[in-house]
C-alpha positions, 0 to 999 in steps of 0.5 A: 484522515484515516480516523475520520474515514471510519465515519464513511466521509473522507476529507482528503487534504492537499499535499498528498497529490500524485500528478492530478490524482491523490496518492493511491496509498492513502486512498487504499488506506481510507478504504480500509479504515472505512471497511474495518469500521463495519467489521463484526466484533465482540472483542474476544476473538483469538487472533484478532487485533486490540480492537477485537477485529479480524486481521486483514488477509488480502485486498485488491484495489482498482484505481478508477479515476483521480480522487482529488482533494476535498470531500469524498463518500466512502461506501463500505459493505460487508458482503458475507460474515462467517464464523472465521472470515469476512468479505467486504467491499468499498467504493470511493465516490466523489462528485457522483463518480466512483474513483476507487473500489476495494474488495477485502478479506479478513480471517482469524488464524486457525489450526492447520497441518499445512505449513509452507515457509516463504520461498522469497529470501530477504536481501542483505542490504546496506542499513537504511541509515547509510543508503540514499533517500529519495528526496522531496523537491517541491514542484518536481517530485510527487507532493506525497513524498513530502510525508514519506521516507523512501531510501533506495539501496539497489536499483536505478533512479527514475527516468535514468535509462537504467537497464534494470527494472527492480527496486530494493530499499526501506520505507517509513513515514517521515513524521511517525503517526501516534500508532501504526496499524494495518491502515498505516501499513497500506497507506505507506506501502504504495509510495514506491515509484513503479519500478520500470520507470527507471528504464525511461530516459525522460519523465512520462506518465505511469500509474497503478491500475490495480493493486493486490496486497496479501498480508502474511503476518502482523503489521503492527509495529513501532510507528518509526519502523523501517520496513525493507521493500523489494520489488521486481518486474515479471513482465512489461510490454505494450504499455503495461508492466506487472510487478511483485513486491515483498515486504519484511519486518525488521525482525526478518519476518515476511509480512506482505506480498504486493502485486500491481498492474501499471500503465506506462505511457512511454 
């Protein structure tokens, strides 16, 4: 699906559902793939990826409506292409309705005297082989979990009346893709349940309204890599939660910061 999205048309396969909508990480991955197909490239830029494209620096997604399985139109547009940075947008349109929108920024690295090391510290978690896997249970858990391997090392289970609002663990695809790049990372990262639903005492709807992702380092990796994920809730009230997550490569590099606004109906 990610490769086809480069043509401007997406065929959303069944089995990636999250309630009545398609899993948001896949929606974002499709949009990113379509936009990257429009990026200018001569294949010679320092700091570019193997295809000569500038690396993704940040993206913001608004999930406007439920994208359903079937055909959808991807409408990418380059807003500005400068010497070192590119800004673009993508809309996902299905049956005449906009279902999602993305703004994204790409930029090559450049020399700078400003260097600030990450403040976030990676937790020393139990290895992924020794922690609990979030199971896929057909008819109970979201369909897309059949494709994603999530392992929880700290935090409560969904709808367990927990007194905590954080999660820590590991993630990868259950079936490793042939290659792993930015589109795959984006498609994987949104798989975690909203951290606050562990505080609920019974299943209630909760969904991302907006998602902002900032990439700090290269996210190309072996396709079966376990990425360490840690999310905390900064605030939740009035039916909305605000979370921030950090993602580390197995070699210890902090590679991403993820921020979400989540609607909670309970």
